[in-house]
LOVEX-126125 format. One record per residue: x, y, z of N, C-alpha, C in turn; chain; residue number from 0. Coordinates in Angstrom, 1 decimal. Atoms other than C-alpha are relative to their C-alpha. Layout:
# residues N
<<X,Y,Z>,<X,Y,Z>,<X,Y,Z>,"A",NUM>
...
END
This chain:
# residues 239
<<1.4,0.0,0.4>,<21.1,14.9,5.4>,<-0.6,-1.4,0.1>,"A",0>
<<0.7,1.2,-0.2>,<18.6,12.2,6.4>,<-0.6,-0.5,-1.3>,"A",1>
<<0.6,0.5,1.3>,<17.7,9.9,3.5>,<-1.5,-0.1,0.1>,"A",2>
<<1.4,0.2,0.1>,<14.1,9.7,2.4>,<-0.3,-1.3,-0.7>,"A",3>
<<0.2,1.4,0.6>,<12.8,6.2,1.8>,<-1.5,-0.3,0.1>,"A",4>
<<1.4,0.6,0.0>,<9.4,4.8,0.8>,<0.2,-1.5,-0.2>,"A",5>
<<0.0,1.4,0.1>,<8.8,1.1,1.3>,<-1.4,-0.4,-0.6>,"A",6>
<<1.3,0.3,0.7>,<6.2,-0.3,-1.2>,<-0.2,-1.5,0.2>,"A",7>
<<0.3,1.5,-0.2>,<4.7,-3.7,-0.1>,<-1.1,-0.3,-0.9>,"A",8>
<<0.9,0.3,1.0>,<3.0,-5.2,-3.0>,<0.3,0.7,-1.3>,"A",9>
<<-0.4,-0.7,1.3>,<4.9,-3.9,-6.0>,<-0.6,-0.7,-1.2>,"A",10>
<<0.6,0.6,1.2>,<3.6,-4.5,-9.5>,<0.0,1.1,-1.0>,"A",11>
<<0.0,-1.0,1.2>,<3.2,-2.8,-12.9>,<-1.0,1.1,0.1>,"A",12>
<<1.1,-1.0,-0.1>,<0.2,-0.8,-11.7>,<0.3,1.0,1.0>,"A",13>
<<0.0,-1.0,-1.0>,<-0.3,1.2,-8.6>,<1.3,0.0,0.8>,"A",14>
<<-1.2,0.1,-0.8>,<2.8,-0.1,-6.7>,<1.2,0.8,-0.7>,"A",15>
<<-1.1,-0.6,0.7>,<5.3,1.0,-9.4>,<-0.3,1.5,-0.2>,"A",16>
<<0.4,-1.4,0.2>,<3.3,4.2,-10.1>,<0.3,0.9,1.3>,"A",17>
<<-0.2,-0.8,-1.3>,<3.5,5.3,-6.4>,<1.5,0.0,0.3>,"A",18>
<<-1.4,-0.1,-0.2>,<7.1,4.3,-6.1>,<0.7,1.0,-0.9>,"A",19>
<<-0.5,-0.9,0.9>,<7.9,6.3,-9.2>,<-0.3,1.4,0.4>,"A",20>
<<0.4,-1.4,-0.4>,<6.0,9.4,-8.0>,<0.9,0.4,1.2>,"A",21>
<<-0.8,-0.4,-1.2>,<8.0,9.4,-4.7>,<1.5,0.1,-0.5>,"A",22>
<<-1.4,0.0,0.5>,<11.3,8.6,-6.5>,<0.3,1.3,-0.7>,"A",23>
<<-0.2,-1.2,0.7>,<10.8,11.6,-8.7>,<0.2,1.2,0.9>,"A",24>
<<-0.1,-1.0,-1.0>,<10.7,13.7,-5.6>,<1.2,-0.2,0.9>,"A",25>
<<-1.2,0.2,-0.7>,<14.0,12.4,-4.3>,<0.0,-1.1,1.0>,"A",26>
<<0.0,1.2,-0.9>,<13.0,9.3,-2.4>,<0.8,-1.2,-0.5>,"A",27>
<<-0.4,1.4,0.4>,<14.8,6.0,-2.4>,<-1.2,-0.9,0.1>,"A",28>
<<1.2,0.8,0.1>,<12.5,3.2,-3.0>,<0.3,-1.5,0.2>,"A",29>
<<-0.1,1.5,-0.2>,<12.3,-0.4,-1.7>,<-1.3,-0.6,-0.5>,"A",30>
<<1.2,0.7,0.6>,<9.9,-2.6,-3.7>,<0.0,-1.4,0.4>,"A",31>
<<0.2,1.3,-0.5>,<8.6,-5.8,-2.1>,<-1.1,-0.7,-0.7>,"A",32>
<<1.0,0.9,0.6>,<6.8,-8.6,-3.9>,<0.6,-1.4,-0.1>,"A",33>
<<-0.6,1.3,0.0>,<7.2,-12.3,-4.4>,<0.5,-0.5,-1.4>,"A",34>
<<-0.5,0.4,1.4>,<7.8,-12.4,-8.2>,<1.3,0.7,-0.3>,"A",35>
<<-1.3,-0.6,0.2>,<11.5,-11.8,-8.6>,<0.2,0.6,-1.4>,"A",36>
<<-0.2,-0.5,1.4>,<11.5,-11.4,-12.4>,<-0.8,1.3,-0.2>,"A",37>
<<0.8,-1.3,0.2>,<8.7,-8.8,-12.3>,<0.6,1.1,0.8>,"A",38>
<<-0.6,-1.0,-0.8>,<10.4,-7.0,-9.5>,<1.1,0.7,-0.7>,"A",39>
<<-1.1,-0.6,0.8>,<13.4,-6.4,-11.7>,<-0.5,0.9,-1.1>,"A",40>
<<0.6,-0.9,0.9>,<11.2,-4.9,-14.3>,<-0.6,1.2,0.7>,"A",41>
<<0.5,-1.2,-0.7>,<9.6,-2.7,-11.7>,<1.1,0.9,0.4>,"A",42>
<<-1.2,-0.8,-0.3>,<13.0,-1.5,-10.6>,<0.4,0.8,-1.2>,"A",43>
<<-0.4,-0.7,1.3>,<13.9,-0.6,-14.2>,<-1.0,1.1,-0.3>,"A",44>
<<1.0,-1.0,0.3>,<10.6,1.3,-14.6>,<0.2,1.2,1.0>,"A",45>
<<-0.2,-1.1,-0.9>,<11.1,3.4,-11.4>,<1.3,0.7,-0.2>,"A",46>
<<-1.3,-0.6,0.2>,<14.7,4.0,-12.2>,<0.0,1.0,-1.2>,"A",47>
<<0.1,-0.9,1.1>,<13.7,5.7,-15.4>,<-0.4,1.5,0.4>,"A",48>
<<0.4,-1.4,-0.4>,<12.2,8.7,-13.5>,<1.0,0.5,1.1>,"A",49>
<<-0.9,-0.5,-1.0>,<15.0,8.9,-10.9>,<1.3,-0.9,0.0>,"A",50>
<<-1.2,0.8,0.2>,<18.3,7.5,-12.1>,<1.0,0.1,1.1>,"A",51>
<<-0.9,-0.1,-1.1>,<20.2,8.8,-9.1>,<-0.5,-0.6,1.4>,"A",52>
<<0.6,0.5,-1.2>,<17.9,7.3,-6.5>,<0.4,-1.5,0.2>,"A",53>
<<-0.1,1.4,-0.3>,<18.4,4.0,-4.8>,<-1.3,-0.7,-0.1>,"A",54>
<<1.2,0.8,0.2>,<15.8,1.6,-6.1>,<0.3,-1.5,0.1>,"A",55>
<<-0.4,1.4,-0.3>,<16.0,-1.9,-4.7>,<-1.2,-0.9,0.1>,"A",56>
<<1.1,1.0,-0.1>,<13.9,-5.0,-5.0>,<0.3,-1.0,1.1>,"A",57>
<<-0.1,1.0,-1.1>,<13.2,-7.5,-2.2>,<-1.1,-1.0,-0.3>,"A",58>
<<1.0,1.1,0.3>,<11.6,-10.8,-3.1>,<-0.4,-0.6,1.3>,"A",59>
<<0.6,0.6,-1.2>,<9.3,-12.0,-0.3>,<-1.4,-0.3,-0.2>,"A",60>
<<1.4,0.4,-0.1>,<6.0,-13.8,0.2>,<-0.6,0.7,1.2>,"A",61>
<<0.5,-0.8,-1.1>,<4.1,-11.2,2.2>,<-0.9,-0.8,0.9>,"A",62>
<<0.8,0.8,-0.8>,<1.8,-13.9,3.5>,<0.8,-0.8,1.1>,"A",63>
<<-0.9,0.7,-1.0>,<4.8,-15.4,5.4>,<0.5,1.1,0.9>,"A",64>
<<-0.3,-1.1,-0.9>,<5.0,-13.1,8.4>,<1.4,0.0,0.5>,"A",65>
<<-1.4,0.1,-0.4>,<8.4,-14.4,9.5>,<0.9,0.6,-1.0>,"A",66>
<<-0.8,-0.4,1.2>,<10.0,-13.9,6.1>,<-0.2,1.5,-0.2>,"A",67>
<<0.3,-1.4,0.2>,<8.3,-10.5,5.8>,<0.8,0.9,1.0>,"A",68>
<<-0.7,-0.8,-1.0>,<9.7,-9.2,9.0>,<1.5,0.0,-0.2>,"A",69>
<<-1.5,0.1,0.4>,<13.2,-10.5,8.1>,<0.3,0.9,-1.1>,"A",70>
<<-0.2,-0.8,1.2>,<12.9,-8.7,4.8>,<0.0,1.5,0.3>,"A",71>
<<0.1,-1.4,-0.4>,<11.8,-5.4,6.3>,<1.3,0.4,0.8>,"A",72>
<<-1.2,-0.3,-0.7>,<14.8,-5.6,8.7>,<1.2,0.1,-1.0>,"A",73>
<<-1.0,-0.1,1.1>,<17.0,-6.2,5.6>,<-0.1,1.4,-0.7>,"A",74>
<<0.2,-1.3,0.6>,<15.5,-3.1,4.0>,<0.6,1.1,0.9>,"A",75>
<<-0.5,-0.9,-1.0>,<16.3,-1.1,7.1>,<1.6,0.0,0.0>,"A",76>
<<-1.4,0.1,-0.1>,<19.9,-2.4,7.2>,<0.7,0.6,-1.3>,"A",77>
<<-0.6,-0.4,1.3>,<20.5,-1.6,3.5>,<-0.3,1.4,-0.5>,"A",78>
<<0.5,-1.3,0.5>,<18.5,1.5,2.8>,<-0.3,1.0,1.1>,"A",79>
<<0.3,-0.9,-1.1>,<17.9,3.0,6.2>,<-1.5,-0.1,0.4>,"A",80>
<<1.4,0.0,-0.5>,<14.6,3.8,8.1>,<-0.9,0.7,-1.0>,"A",81>
<<1.0,-0.6,0.9>,<11.5,4.6,6.1>,<-0.6,1.3,0.6>,"A",82>
<<0.8,-1.1,-0.4>,<9.7,7.9,6.1>,<-1.5,-0.3,-0.4>,"A",83>
<<1.3,0.4,0.5>,<6.8,6.4,4.2>,<-0.1,-1.5,-0.2>,"A",84>
<<0.3,1.4,0.3>,<5.3,2.9,4.1>,<-1.3,-0.1,-0.7>,"A",85>
<<1.2,0.2,0.8>,<2.8,2.0,1.4>,<-0.4,-1.4,-0.1>,"A",86>
<<0.4,1.4,0.0>,<0.9,-1.2,1.8>,<-1.0,-0.2,-1.1>,"A",87>
<<0.8,0.2,1.2>,<-0.5,-2.4,-1.5>,<-0.2,-1.4,-0.4>,"A",88>
<<0.0,1.5,0.3>,<-0.4,-6.2,-1.3>,<-1.5,-0.5,0.1>,"A",89>
<<1.3,0.5,0.1>,<-3.6,-8.0,-2.2>,<-0.1,-1.3,-0.7>,"A",90>
<<0.4,1.2,0.8>,<-5.1,-11.3,-3.4>,<-1.3,0.3,-0.6>,"A",91>
<<1.3,-0.5,0.6>,<-7.8,-10.3,-5.9>,<-0.5,-1.1,-0.9>,"A",92>
<<0.7,1.0,0.9>,<-10.3,-12.8,-7.4>,<-1.4,-0.2,0.6>,"A",93>
<<1.4,0.3,-0.4>,<-13.9,-13.9,-7.2>,<0.0,-1.1,1.1>,"A",94>
<<0.2,1.1,-1.1>,<-15.2,-16.1,-4.3>,<-1.5,-0.1,0.2>,"A",95>
<<1.5,0.2,-0.1>,<-18.6,-17.6,-3.7>,<-0.2,-0.7,1.4>,"A",96>
<<0.3,0.5,-1.3>,<-20.1,-18.2,-0.3>,<-0.6,-1.4,-0.1>,"A",97>
<<0.4,1.4,0.1>,<-20.5,-21.9,0.3>,<0.9,-0.9,-0.9>,"A",98>
<<-0.9,0.7,0.9>,<-17.9,-22.8,-2.3>,<1.4,0.2,0.2>,"A",99>
<<-1.3,-0.4,-0.3>,<-14.8,-21.0,-1.3>,<0.6,-0.7,1.2>,"A",100>
<<-0.5,0.7,-1.2>,<-12.6,-23.2,1.0>,<0.5,0.9,1.1>,"A",101>
<<-0.5,-0.8,-1.1>,<-11.6,-21.9,4.4>,<1.5,0.4,-0.2>,"A",102>
<<-1.4,-0.3,0.2>,<-7.9,-22.2,3.4>,<0.2,1.2,-0.9>,"A",103>
<<-0.1,-1.2,0.9>,<-8.5,-19.5,0.7>,<-0.2,1.2,0.9>,"A",104>
<<0.2,-1.2,-0.9>,<-9.8,-17.1,3.4>,<1.3,0.2,0.9>,"A",105>
<<-1.2,-0.1,-0.9>,<-6.8,-17.9,5.6>,<1.2,0.6,-0.7>,"A",106>
<<-1.1,-0.6,0.8>,<-4.3,-17.2,2.8>,<-0.2,1.5,-0.3>,"A",107>
<<0.3,-1.4,0.2>,<-6.1,-14.0,2.1>,<0.4,0.9,1.2>,"A",108>
<<-0.2,-0.8,-1.2>,<-5.9,-12.9,5.7>,<1.5,0.1,0.3>,"A",109>
<<-1.4,-0.1,-0.2>,<-2.2,-13.8,5.9>,<0.6,1.1,-0.8>,"A",110>
<<-0.6,-1.0,0.9>,<-1.4,-11.6,3.0>,<-0.5,1.4,0.3>,"A",111>
<<0.5,-1.4,0.0>,<-3.7,-8.6,3.4>,<-0.2,0.5,1.4>,"A",112>
<<0.2,-0.5,-1.4>,<-4.1,-8.4,7.2>,<1.2,-0.3,0.9>,"A",113>
<<-1.2,0.3,-0.8>,<-1.3,-10.2,9.0>,<1.2,0.8,-0.6>,"A",114>
<<-1.1,-0.8,0.7>,<1.1,-8.7,6.4>,<-0.1,1.5,0.3>,"A",115>
<<0.2,-1.4,-0.3>,<-0.4,-5.3,7.0>,<0.4,0.3,1.5>,"A",116>
<<-0.4,-0.2,-1.4>,<0.0,-5.7,10.8>,<1.5,-0.1,0.2>,"A",117>
<<-1.4,0.1,-0.1>,<3.6,-6.8,10.5>,<0.7,1.2,-0.5>,"A",118>
<<-0.5,-1.2,0.6>,<4.4,-3.9,8.2>,<-0.1,1.2,0.9>,"A",119>
<<0.3,-1.1,-0.9>,<2.8,-1.5,10.6>,<0.8,0.0,1.3>,"A",120>
<<-0.7,0.1,-1.3>,<4.4,-2.8,13.8>,<1.5,0.3,-0.3>,"A",121>
<<-1.4,-0.3,0.3>,<7.8,-2.7,12.1>,<0.2,1.5,-0.3>,"A",122>
<<-0.1,-1.4,0.4>,<7.2,0.8,10.8>,<-0.1,1.0,1.2>,"A",123>
<<0.4,-1.0,-1.0>,<5.9,2.4,14.0>,<1.2,0.7,0.6>,"A",124>
<<-1.1,-0.8,-0.6>,<9.3,3.2,15.7>,<0.7,0.9,-1.0>,"A",125>
<<-0.7,-0.8,1.0>,<10.8,4.5,12.4>,<-0.9,1.2,-0.3>,"A",126>
<<0.9,-1.1,0.3>,<7.8,6.7,11.6>,<-0.1,1.0,1.1>,"A",127>
<<0.1,-0.9,-1.2>,<7.4,8.1,15.1>,<1.4,0.8,0.2>,"A",128>
<<-1.3,-0.7,-0.1>,<11.2,8.9,15.1>,<0.1,1.1,-1.0>,"A",129>
<<-0.1,-1.0,1.1>,<10.8,10.9,11.9>,<-0.9,1.2,0.3>,"A",130>
<<1.0,-1.1,-0.3>,<7.9,13.0,13.3>,<0.7,1.1,0.6>,"A",131>
<<-0.6,-1.2,-0.6>,<9.0,16.5,14.0>,<1.3,0.3,-0.7>,"A",132>
<<-1.2,-0.3,0.7>,<12.1,16.2,11.8>,<-0.3,1.0,-1.1>,"A",133>
<<0.2,-1.1,1.0>,<12.4,19.3,9.6>,<-0.2,-0.7,-1.4>,"A",134>
<<0.3,0.5,1.4>,<10.9,18.5,6.1>,<-0.5,-1.4,-0.1>,"A",135>
<<0.6,1.3,0.0>,<9.6,15.1,7.1>,<-1.5,0.0,0.2>,"A",136>
<<1.4,0.2,-0.1>,<6.1,13.9,6.7>,<-0.3,-1.5,0.2>,"A",137>
<<0.1,1.4,-0.1>,<6.1,10.4,8.1>,<-1.5,-0.5,-0.2>,"A",138>
<<1.3,0.4,0.5>,<3.2,8.5,6.6>,<-0.1,-1.5,-0.1>,"A",139>
<<0.3,1.4,0.3>,<1.6,5.0,6.6>,<-1.2,0.0,-0.9>,"A",140>
<<1.0,-0.1,1.0>,<-0.5,4.6,3.5>,<-0.5,-1.4,-0.5>,"A",141>
<<0.6,1.3,0.4>,<-2.9,1.9,2.4>,<-0.8,0.2,-1.3>,"A",142>
<<1.0,0.0,1.1>,<-4.7,1.1,-0.9>,<-1.1,-0.9,0.4>,"A",143>
<<1.2,0.9,-0.4>,<-8.2,-0.2,-0.2>,<-1.0,0.1,-1.1>,"A",144>
<<1.1,0.0,0.9>,<-11.4,-0.8,-2.0>,<-1.3,0.4,0.6>,"A",145>
<<1.3,-0.4,-0.5>,<-14.9,0.5,-1.7>,<-0.8,-1.2,0.5>,"A",146>
<<0.7,1.2,-0.5>,<-16.0,-3.1,-1.1>,<0.2,-0.2,1.5>,"A",147>
<<-0.2,0.1,-1.5>,<-14.7,-2.6,2.5>,<-1.3,0.5,0.7>,"A",148>
<<1.3,-0.6,-0.6>,<-18.0,-0.7,3.2>,<-1.2,-0.5,-0.8>,"A",149>
<<1.1,0.4,0.9>,<-20.2,-2.0,0.3>,<0.4,-1.3,-0.6>,"A",150>
<<-0.5,1.3,0.5>,<-19.4,-5.7,-0.1>,<-0.7,-0.5,-1.2>,"A",151>
<<0.6,0.7,1.2>,<-20.0,-7.7,-3.3>,<0.0,-1.5,0.3>,"A",152>
<<0.1,1.5,-0.4>,<-21.2,-11.3,-2.7>,<0.9,-0.8,-0.8>,"A",153>
<<-0.8,0.8,0.9>,<-19.3,-12.6,-5.7>,<1.5,0.2,0.3>,"A",154>
<<-1.4,-0.3,-0.4>,<-16.1,-11.2,-4.1>,<0.0,0.1,1.5>,"A",155>
<<0.2,-0.2,-1.4>,<-17.1,-11.8,-0.5>,<1.3,-0.1,0.8>,"A",156>
<<-1.3,0.1,-0.7>,<-13.6,-12.9,0.6>,<0.8,1.2,0.0>,"A",157>
<<-0.7,-1.2,0.2>,<-11.9,-9.9,-0.8>,<-0.7,1.2,0.8>,"A",158>
<<0.8,-1.0,-0.7>,<-14.7,-7.7,0.7>,<0.3,-0.1,1.5>,"A",159>
<<-0.3,0.3,-1.5>,<-14.0,-9.3,4.2>,<1.4,0.6,0.3>,"A",160>
<<-1.3,-0.4,-0.2>,<-10.3,-8.6,3.9>,<0.2,1.5,0.0>,"A",161>
<<-0.1,-1.5,0.1>,<-10.7,-5.0,2.8>,<-0.7,0.7,1.2>,"A",162>
<<0.6,-0.5,-1.2>,<-13.1,-4.4,5.7>,<0.9,0.0,1.2>,"A",163>
<<-0.9,0.1,-1.1>,<-10.6,-5.7,8.1>,<1.2,0.9,-0.1>,"A",164>
<<-1.1,-1.0,0.2>,<-7.8,-3.6,6.6>,<-0.5,1.4,0.4>,"A",165>
<<0.4,-1.3,-0.4>,<-9.9,-0.5,7.0>,<-0.2,0.2,1.5>,"A",166>
<<0.1,0.0,-1.5>,<-10.7,-1.4,10.6>,<1.4,0.2,0.6>,"A",167>
<<-1.4,-0.1,-0.6>,<-7.0,-1.9,11.4>,<0.6,1.3,-0.2>,"A",168>
<<-0.7,-1.3,0.2>,<-5.8,1.3,9.8>,<-0.7,1.1,0.8>,"A",169>
<<0.8,-1.0,-0.9>,<-8.6,3.2,11.7>,<0.6,-0.1,1.4>,"A",170>
<<-0.6,0.1,-1.3>,<-7.1,1.8,14.9>,<1.4,0.5,0.0>,"A",171>
<<-1.3,-0.5,0.1>,<-3.6,2.5,13.7>,<0.1,1.5,0.0>,"A",172>
<<0.0,-1.4,0.0>,<-4.5,6.1,13.1>,<-0.2,0.6,1.4>,"A",173>
<<0.2,-0.4,-1.4>,<-5.7,6.4,16.7>,<1.3,0.0,0.8>,"A",174>
<<-1.3,0.2,-0.7>,<-2.2,5.2,17.8>,<1.0,1.0,-0.5>,"A",175>
<<-1.1,-0.8,0.6>,<0.0,7.1,15.4>,<-0.3,1.5,-0.2>,"A",176>
<<0.4,-1.4,0.3>,<-1.9,10.3,14.7>,<0.5,0.9,1.1>,"A",177>
<<-0.5,-0.8,-1.0>,<-1.1,11.8,18.1>,<1.5,0.1,0.1>,"A",178>
<<-1.4,0.1,0.0>,<2.5,10.9,17.6>,<0.6,0.7,-1.2>,"A",179>
<<-0.5,-0.7,1.2>,<2.8,12.9,14.4>,<0.2,-0.7,-1.3>,"A",180>
<<-0.1,0.8,1.2>,<2.4,10.2,11.9>,<-1.4,0.0,-0.7>,"A",181>
<<1.3,-0.1,0.8>,<-0.2,10.5,9.1>,<-0.3,-1.4,-0.5>,"A",182>
<<0.6,1.2,0.5>,<-2.2,7.3,8.5>,<-1.1,0.3,-0.9>,"A",183>
<<1.0,-0.4,1.0>,<-4.2,7.5,5.3>,<-0.3,-1.2,-0.9>,"A",184>
<<0.5,1.0,0.9>,<-6.3,5.3,3.0>,<-0.6,0.6,-1.2>,"A",185>
<<0.8,-0.3,1.2>,<-7.4,5.7,-0.6>,<-0.9,-1.2,-0.3>,"A",186>
<<1.0,1.0,0.2>,<-10.6,3.8,-1.1>,<-0.5,0.1,-1.4>,"A",187>
<<0.2,0.0,1.4>,<-10.9,2.9,-4.7>,<-1.2,-0.8,-0.4>,"A",188>
<<1.3,0.6,0.3>,<-14.3,2.1,-6.2>,<-0.1,-0.4,-1.5>,"A",189>
<<0.0,0.5,1.4>,<-13.4,0.6,-9.6>,<1.2,-0.8,-0.2>,"A",190>
<<-1.2,0.7,0.4>,<-10.8,-1.4,-11.4>,<1.0,1.0,-0.6>,"A",191>
<<-1.0,-0.9,0.4>,<-7.6,0.5,-11.9>,<0.4,-0.4,-1.5>,"A",192>
<<-0.4,0.3,1.3>,<-6.8,0.8,-15.6>,<0.6,1.3,-0.7>,"A",193>
<<-0.7,-1.1,0.6>,<-4.6,3.0,-17.8>,<-0.9,1.0,-0.7>,"A",194>
<<0.9,-0.9,0.8>,<-7.5,4.4,-19.9>,<-1.1,0.6,0.8>,"A",195>
<<1.1,-0.6,-0.9>,<-9.7,5.4,-16.9>,<0.4,1.4,0.2>,"A",196>
<<-0.3,-1.4,-0.1>,<-9.9,9.2,-16.7>,<0.5,0.4,1.5>,"A",197>
<<-0.3,-0.3,-1.4>,<-9.6,9.1,-12.9>,<0.8,-1.1,0.7>,"A",198>
<<-0.6,1.2,-0.7>,<-8.7,5.6,-11.7>,<1.0,-0.7,-0.8>,"A",199>
<<-1.2,0.6,0.6>,<-5.5,5.1,-13.5>,<1.1,0.1,1.0>,"A",200>
<<-1.0,0.2,-1.1>,<-2.4,4.2,-11.5>,<0.8,1.3,0.2>,"A",201>
<<-0.7,-1.3,-0.2>,<-0.6,7.5,-12.2>,<-0.7,1.0,0.8>,"A",202>
<<0.8,-0.9,-0.7>,<-3.4,9.6,-11.0>,<-0.2,-0.3,1.5>,"A",203>
<<0.2,0.4,-1.4>,<-4.0,7.6,-7.8>,<1.3,0.2,0.7>,"A",204>
<<-1.3,-0.2,-0.6>,<-0.2,7.7,-7.1>,<0.1,1.5,0.3>,"A",205>
<<-0.1,-1.4,-0.2>,<-0.5,11.5,-7.4>,<-0.8,0.4,1.3>,"A",206>
<<0.8,-0.2,-1.2>,<-3.2,11.4,-4.7>,<0.8,-0.4,1.3>,"A",207>
<<-0.9,0.4,-1.2>,<-0.8,9.5,-2.4>,<1.0,1.0,0.3>,"A",208>
<<-1.0,-1.0,-0.2>,<1.8,12.1,-3.0>,<-0.6,1.2,0.7>,"A",209>
<<0.7,-1.1,-0.6>,<-0.7,14.8,-2.0>,<-0.3,-0.3,1.5>,"A",210>
<<0.2,0.4,-1.4>,<-1.6,12.9,1.2>,<1.3,0.1,0.7>,"A",211>
<<-1.3,-0.1,-0.7>,<2.1,12.7,2.0>,<0.3,1.5,0.3>,"A",212>
<<-0.4,-1.4,-0.1>,<2.5,16.5,1.5>,<-0.9,0.7,1.1>,"A",213>
<<0.9,-0.7,-0.9>,<-0.4,17.4,3.8>,<0.6,0.3,1.4>,"A",214>
<<-0.4,-0.3,-1.3>,<0.4,19.2,7.0>,<-1.0,-0.6,1.0>,"A",215>
<<0.8,0.7,-1.0>,<-0.9,17.8,10.3>,<-1.4,0.6,0.2>,"A",216>
<<1.3,-0.6,-0.2>,<-3.7,20.3,10.6>,<-1.0,-0.2,-1.1>,"A",217>
<<0.9,0.2,1.2>,<-5.2,19.3,7.2>,<0.1,-1.5,-0.4>,"A",218>
<<-0.1,1.4,0.4>,<-4.6,15.5,7.3>,<-1.4,-0.5,-0.4>,"A",219>
<<1.2,0.8,0.4>,<-7.2,13.4,5.5>,<0.3,-1.5,0.4>,"A",220>
<<-0.2,1.4,-0.3>,<-7.7,9.8,6.6>,<-0.5,-0.9,-1.2>,"A",221>
<<0.6,0.9,1.0>,<-10.0,8.2,4.0>,<-0.4,0.9,-1.3>,"A",222>
<<0.3,-0.7,1.2>,<-10.0,9.5,0.4>,<-0.7,-0.9,-1.0>,"A",223>
<<0.6,0.8,1.0>,<-12.6,7.9,-1.8>,<0.2,0.4,-1.4>,"A",224>
<<-0.2,-0.3,1.4>,<-12.0,7.7,-5.5>,<-0.9,-1.0,-0.8>,"A",225>
<<0.8,0.9,0.9>,<-14.5,6.4,-8.1>,<-1.4,-0.1,0.4>,"A",226>
<<1.5,0.2,-0.2>,<-18.1,5.3,-8.2>,<-0.2,-1.5,0.2>,"A",227>
<<0.2,1.4,-0.3>,<-19.1,2.1,-6.5>,<-0.9,-0.7,-1.0>,"A",228>
<<0.8,0.6,1.0>,<-21.8,1.6,-9.1>,<0.7,-0.5,-1.2>,"A",229>
<<-0.8,0.4,1.1>,<-19.2,1.4,-11.8>,<0.7,-1.4,0.4>,"A",230>
<<-0.6,1.2,-0.5>,<-17.4,-1.3,-9.7>,<-1.0,-1.2,-0.1>,"A",231>
<<1.1,1.0,0.0>,<-20.7,-3.2,-9.3>,<-0.2,-0.5,-1.4>,"A",232>
<<0.3,0.3,1.4>,<-21.3,-3.1,-13.0>,<1.1,-0.9,-0.6>,"A",233>
<<-1.1,0.8,0.5>,<-17.9,-4.5,-13.8>,<0.0,-1.4,0.6>,"A",234>
<<-0.2,1.3,-0.6>,<-17.8,-7.3,-11.2>,<-1.2,-0.9,0.0>,"A",235>
<<1.2,0.9,0.0>,<-21.4,-8.5,-11.5>,<0.1,-1.0,-1.2>,"A",236>
<<-0.1,0.9,1.2>,<-20.4,-10.0,-14.9>,<1.1,-1.1,0.2>,"A",237>
<<-1.1,0.9,-0.2>,<-17.5,-12.0,-13.3>,<-0.4,-1.1,0.9>,"A",238>
END
């Protein structure tokens, strides 16, 4: 039996762990990647609670370092096997002001959110295409994005730029991988994820990723919007 593995780039106590946990509960092994080693161990323990028999492994890496990231992904492959699902959730989130934010800030954002995304995708391509057509497999490349990719907020212009670039890249990736049997999909989130939100809580969003994974090719969705952009504006305008 071929192992089922999801690689989560950008683990953390919110959406990363929730998505890893959702897939682990369905029999997936889980590789969690982030740069905070101590928090990663907490993430592993959280995911393991829902799937004690699954392989849940942490990999400490700075996703903005493309050389280290590729080396780490190769290590994941060597230790856990090839992925069936790759979930890119890495981000640098914070306010930025036009005319005040230094260029190096934009560069570091791009390294994490877009070069990191590109490296993850190019590493994943041969593995996901190899899984296409395998009985029971639904190879998928999944991204968490924000509604500011289409409706930018000036006080978060840098993050808006990066999210727009991510959406652009995954749209291109879909053109490449879709005809090869790989589902490329994005959830575009229009608010701040929080536990007490009736819709935009991490567990509910993770459930939507699982539903995307389960979709058959003739019903694939690419962009799934969640939330109300006005709610996001109201929250961020005060920051």
